[in-house]
LORO-668272 format. One line per field, with one value per residue (C-alpha): x, y, z negated; chain; residue in one letter. Coordinates in Angstrom, 2 decimals. Each point is the difference from the previous one (the first is absolute). Layout:
// residues N
px <- c(X, ...)
py <- c(Y, ...)
pz <- c(Z, ...)
cadena <- c(A, ...)
residuo <- c(a, ...)
// end
This chain:
// residues 286
px <- c(22.38, 2.68, -1.63, -1.94, -3.72, -1.93, -3.76, -2.61, -2.54, -3.44, -2.91, -3.45, -0.63, -3.77, -0.74, -3.56, -2.37, 0.51, -3.65, 0.44, -0.92, 2.22, 3.16, 1.01, 2.95, 0.72, 1.82, 0.12, 1.94, 2.28, 0.69, 0.80, 2.57, 1.46, 0.24, 1.98, 2.44, 0.30, 1.38, 3.01, 0.83, 3.42, 0.81, -3.46, -1.78, -0.11, -3.59, -2.69, -2.05, -3.47, -0.94, -3.75, -2.88, 0.50, -3.58, -1.99, -3.41, 1.06, -1.94, 1.27, 0.15, 2.44, 2.40, -0.24, 0.80, 2.98, 1.34, -0.10, 1.74, 2.84, 0.46, 3.12, 1.94, 2.51, 0.24, -2.08, -2.58, -1.00, -3.27, -1.22, -3.58, -1.04, -3.14, -1.35, 0.44, -2.48, 1.19, -2.87, 0.70, 3.74, -0.29, -2.44, 1.54, 3.71, 0.31, -3.13, -0.67, -3.57, 0.27, 0.83, -0.41, -0.13, 3.40, 2.85, 2.48, 3.15, 2.79, 3.77, 2.66, 3.74, 1.36, 3.63, 1.16, -2.57, -2.93, -3.00, -2.95, -3.24, -2.66, -3.61, -0.49, -3.54, -2.96, -3.13, -2.01, 2.81, 2.46, 2.85, 1.69, 0.45, 1.58, -2.11, 1.34, -0.05, 2.01, 2.61, 0.24, 0.56, 2.56, 2.02, -0.01, 1.22, 2.65, 1.48, 0.29, 3.13, 1.98, 3.06, -1.80, -0.70, -3.69, -2.14, -3.42, -2.76, -3.24, -2.30, -0.35, 3.18, 0.42, -0.95, 3.41, -0.48, 0.13, -3.64, -3.09, -0.44, -3.18, 0.26, -0.80, -1.01, 3.65, 1.53, -0.32, -1.80, 2.28, -0.12, 0.72, 2.91, 1.49, -0.42, 1.51, 3.11, 0.34, -0.54, 2.62, 2.61, 3.07, -0.67, 2.03, -2.72, 1.52, -3.13, -3.78, -1.59, -3.33, -2.36, -3.34, 0.95, 0.82, 3.35, 3.58, 1.13, 3.05, 0.18, 2.26, -2.36, 1.80, 2.91, -2.06, -0.41, -3.68, -0.47, -3.31, -0.47, -1.96, -1.48, -1.72, -3.32, 0.41, 2.30, -0.71, 1.04, 1.86, 0.38, -3.79, -0.55, -3.56, -1.51, 0.83, 0.86, 0.56, 2.01, 1.17, 3.17, 1.45, 3.25, 1.42, 2.95, 3.02, 1.35, 3.33, 0.63, 3.62, 1.56, 0.46, -3.71, -2.67, 0.40, -3.01, 0.15, -3.24, -1.01, -2.56, -2.11, -0.29, -3.00, -1.57, -1.23, -3.50, -2.58, -2.26, -2.04, 0.00, -1.50, -0.64, 1.94, -3.03, -1.96, 2.79, 0.36, -3.74, -0.12, 2.99, -1.46, -3.45, 1.45, 2.08, -3.02, -2.08, 2.80, 0.16, 3.55, 1.70, 2.37, 2.34, -0.06)
py <- c(11.77, 0.53, -1.72, -3.09, 0.51, -2.15, -0.65, -2.30, -1.89, -0.67, -1.41, -1.55, 1.47, -0.67, 2.30, -0.34, -0.71, -3.26, -0.99, 0.08, -3.60, 0.24, 1.00, -3.39, 1.41, 2.73, 2.41, 2.74, -2.35, -1.02, 3.64, 0.67, -2.82, 1.36, 3.48, -1.42, -1.66, 3.15, 1.87, -2.35, 0.84, 1.64, 2.19, 1.51, -0.19, 3.04, -0.83, -2.65, -1.58, -1.40, -1.73, -0.40, -1.82, 2.49, -0.59, -3.21, 1.57, 3.36, 2.08, 3.43, -0.93, -2.85, 2.43, 2.33, -2.95, -0.93, 3.56, 0.09, -3.38, 1.19, 3.37, -1.09, -0.65, 2.78, -0.13, 1.00, -2.64, -0.48, -1.85, -2.00, -1.25, -3.64, -1.85, -0.01, 3.75, 2.58, 3.31, 1.83, -1.56, 0.58, 3.60, 0.83, -2.03, 0.35, 3.30, 1.93, 0.56, 0.82, 0.56, -2.12, -3.16, -2.40, 1.01, -2.51, 0.70, 0.35, 2.04, 0.27, 1.41, 0.40, -1.19, -0.67, 0.22, -2.53, 0.84, -2.05, -0.32, -1.45, -1.38, -0.69, -3.44, -0.50, -0.58, 0.73, -3.23, -2.27, -2.22, 0.29, 3.23, 2.30, 3.23, 2.30, 1.88, 3.36, -1.55, -1.24, 3.53, 1.31, -2.73, 0.84, 3.66, -0.74, -2.46, 2.82, 2.14, -0.17, -1.92, -0.06, -1.88, -3.73, -0.95, -2.21, -1.00, -0.78, -1.84, -2.31, -2.50, -1.54, -0.32, -3.27, -1.60, -2.49, 0.42, -1.08, 0.81, -2.46, -1.45, 1.87, 3.57, 0.99, -0.17, 2.72, 2.93, -0.70, -1.69, 2.83, 2.57, -2.09, -0.08, 3.72, 0.68, -1.95, 2.10, 3.30, -0.81, -1.09, 2.22, 1.59, -0.61, -1.95, -1.66, -1.97, -0.40, -0.35, -1.84, -2.03, -1.73, -3.69, -0.40, -1.72, 1.23, -0.30, 1.38, 0.06, 1.42, 1.37, 1.17, 0.85, 1.89, -1.48, -0.45, -0.36, -1.26, 0.06, -2.51, 2.86, 0.37, -1.83, -3.69, -2.25, -2.04, -3.64, -0.12, -3.81, -0.43, 0.19, -1.31, 2.61, 3.47, -0.86, 2.89, -0.58, 2.17, 1.87, 3.46, 1.69, 3.34, 0.96, 2.25, 1.34, 1.61, 1.82, 0.39, 1.05, -3.74, -0.78, -1.07, -2.28, -1.32, -1.57, -1.72, -0.04, -2.71, 0.15, -3.20, -2.07, -3.41, 0.02, -0.97, -0.11, 3.06, -0.60, -1.68, 0.95, -2.34, 1.15, -0.43, 2.37, 2.56, -0.32, 0.45, 2.94, 1.65, -0.23, 1.05, 3.02, 0.91, -0.26, 2.14, 2.55, 0.03, -1.33, -2.97, -1.77, -1.55, 2.05)
pz <- c(3.25, -2.60, -2.96, -1.03, -0.40, -2.48, 0.04, -1.55, 2.07, -1.53, 1.96, -0.30, -3.43, 0.33, -2.90, -1.22, -2.82, -1.95, 0.59, 3.80, 1.00, 3.08, -1.85, -1.51, -1.98, -2.55, 2.27, -2.65, -2.31, 2.85, 0.83, -3.65, 0.08, 3.24, -1.49, -2.92, 2.38, 2.12, -3.00, 0.19, 3.63, 0.03, 1.81, 0.09, 3.37, 2.25, 1.01, -0.32, 2.79, -0.71, 3.24, -0.15, -1.63, -2.77, -1.15, 0.11, 0.70, 1.47, -2.52, -1.04, -3.68, 0.63, 1.70, -2.97, -2.27, 2.16, 0.08, -3.81, -0.28, 2.27, -1.73, -1.96, 3.23, 0.44, 3.81, 3.03, 0.97, 3.63, 0.54, 2.98, 0.31, 0.39, 1.00, -3.58, -0.20, 1.24, 1.33, -1.70, -3.40, 0.28, 1.14, -2.80, -2.84, 0.73, 1.86, -1.00, 3.69, 1.05, 3.78, 3.04, -2.06, 2.97, 1.40, -0.14, -2.78, 2.09, -1.56, -0.23, -2.29, -0.25, -3.34, -0.90, 3.61, 1.27, 2.29, -1.19, 2.40, -1.40, 2.37, -0.95, 1.56, -1.29, 2.29, -2.05, -0.26, 1.21, -1.88, 2.49, 0.91, 2.95, 1.16, 2.14, 3.08, -1.81, -2.83, 2.48, 1.39, -3.51, -0.70, 3.10, -0.97, -3.51, 1.20, 2.06, -3.12, -2.16, 2.63, -2.27, -2.80, -0.37, 0.15, -2.21, 1.41, -2.50, 0.81, -1.92, 2.85, 1.38, 3.76, 1.68, 0.44, 2.84, 3.76, 0.29, -2.10, -2.86, -1.49, -3.33, 1.09, -3.52, -1.06, 2.18, 2.35, 3.24, 2.50, 2.55, -2.71, -1.26, 3.49, 0.47, -3.42, 0.98, 3.15, -1.83, -2.64, 2.52, 0.00, -3.39, -3.15, -1.81, -3.07, -0.81, 0.09, -3.46, -0.23, -2.17, 0.66, 0.14, -3.72, 0.28, 0.28, 3.62, 1.80, 3.81, 2.67, 2.65, 3.12, -2.25, -2.61, -3.50, -0.87, -3.75, -1.39, -3.76, -2.07, -2.00, -3.33, 0.48, 0.85, 2.01, 3.09, -0.28, 3.34, -0.22, 0.21, 3.77, 0.20, -2.32, -1.31, -3.58, -2.41, -3.17, -2.85, 0.90, 0.50, 0.92, 1.07, 2.15, -0.44, 3.27, 0.79, 3.26, 1.07, 3.29, 0.62, -0.44, -2.49, -3.00, -1.95, -3.45, -1.05, -3.66, -0.87, -3.14, -2.08, 1.13, -0.52, 3.64, -1.14, 2.78, 0.12, 3.12, 3.40, 3.35, 2.97, 3.05, 2.27, -2.22, 0.07, 3.76, 0.55, -2.39, 1.65, 3.48, -1.24, -1.78, 3.03, 2.26, -2.36, -0.11, 3.78, 0.28, 1.55, -2.35, 2.55, 3.18)
cadena <- c(A, A, A, A, A, A, A, A, A, A, A, A, A, A, A, A, A, A, A, A, A, A, A, A, A, A, A, A, A, A, A, A, A, A, A, A, A, A, A, A, A, A, A, A, A, A, A, A, A, A, A, A, A, A, A, A, A, A, A, A, A, A, A, A, A, A, A, A, A, A, A, A, A, A, A, A, A, A, A, A, A, A, A, A, A, A, A, A, A, A, A, A, A, A, A, A, A, A, A, A, A, A, A, A, A, A, A, A, A, A, A, A, A, A, A, A, A, A, A, A, A, A, A, A, A, A, A, A, A, A, A, A, A, A, A, A, A, A, A, A, A, A, A, A, A, A, A, A, A, A, A, A, A, A, A, A, A, A, A, A, A, A, A, A, A, A, A, A, A, A, A, A, A, A, A, A, A, A, A, A, A, A, A, A, A, A, A, A, A, A, A, A, A, A, A, A, A, A, A, A, A, A, A, A, A, A, A, A, A, A, A, A, A, A, A, A, A, A, A, A, A, A, A, A, A, A, A, A, A, A, A, A, A, A, A, A, A, A, A, A, A, A, A, A, A, A, A, A, A, A, A, A, A, A, A, A, A, A, A, A, A, A, A, A, A, A, A, A, A, A, A, A, A, A, A, A, A, A, A, A, A, A, A, A, A, A)
residuo <- c(m, a, r, e, t, r, f, v, h, l, t, d, l, h, f, g, h, p, d, d, p, h, l, h, s, d, t, a, a, t, m, e, a, v, m, t, e, l, q, r, v, d, p, k, p, d, f, i, l, a, t, g, d, l, s, n, a, g, d, a, e, s, y, r, m, l, a, k, a, l, e, p, l, d, a, p, i, l, y, a, l, g, n, h, d, t, r, e, g, f, y, e, g, m, l, g, r, t, e, n, l, a, a, p, y, d, h, d, a, v, i, a, e, v, h, i, i, v, l, d, s, t, i, p, g, a, i, g, g, g, i, e, p, a, q, f, d, w, l, e, e, r, l, a, a, h, p, d, l, p, k, l, i, v, s, h, h, p, p, m, l, g, e, e, p, d, d, t, p, w, r, a, l, r, f, a, d, s, r, r, l, a, e, v, l, k, g, h, d, v, k, g, i, m, c, g, h, i, h, h, d, r, l, s, s, w, y, g, i, p, v, v, v, g, l, g, q, h, a, a, t, d, i, l, a, t, d, v, l, r, m, v, r, g, a, s, f, g, i, g, t, i, r, p, s, g, l, t, m, a, l, v, p, l, p, s, d, r, a, e, l, n, r, y, p, l, d, m, l, r, a, r, a, f, a, n, d, e, a, a, g, v, n, a, v, e)
// end
């Protein structure tokens, strides 16, 4: 590539109605503040990534509200779906699509000399993520396209980073899918994997590939609270630059008092994750 490519990373927008008892924060107001800050980004981004949990309840109206809120952005927006999203609601509210509503929303695009590949990592009914065999086939096909261009992989759920399955399967892609993803990406010029889901800024090098997780625009995880999932007020967005040398991310936090919004016992989350996975007919760690 002969130029620098600039993009903005949004995630976990959780757009919804203020009276939603499960929302816990005014995400519309947060998005308004983010939009104000985005007008200051210079140079302007070539594209924008919104990496899932676009809606809090997955209803079509919330996607229509989000689309209207993002209208002032003068750049292409690529959406990934998260576990709070529903394919049916997204297709109807965001795309006006009326057929094949259960299909994963996998898509790719070439923008500003970068090949962006977006994977739908959602498993309907489950908290954690997965990639189905047909999606891996599609991914391999798309990776072979545009061999001269650097790749950016986009997914709501980050891969599971360890060499063994961990005991927090709700936080990542299934272990087996994470391992297969690493194998599939090997040998390709992947500049980074852009994700959300865990509600805190996290940067990892995963088999040599940067994995960037954004805090997002809903609420922040207190990562120092290890005995409970403690959610506090907080939001940020990222500005990415892709160069021939690699990926740079600058993180832009919004001012926050870090007030507690909610807390969830880990045992409850673990039980819910496994119950949801079982109901969805998947295995979270194998």
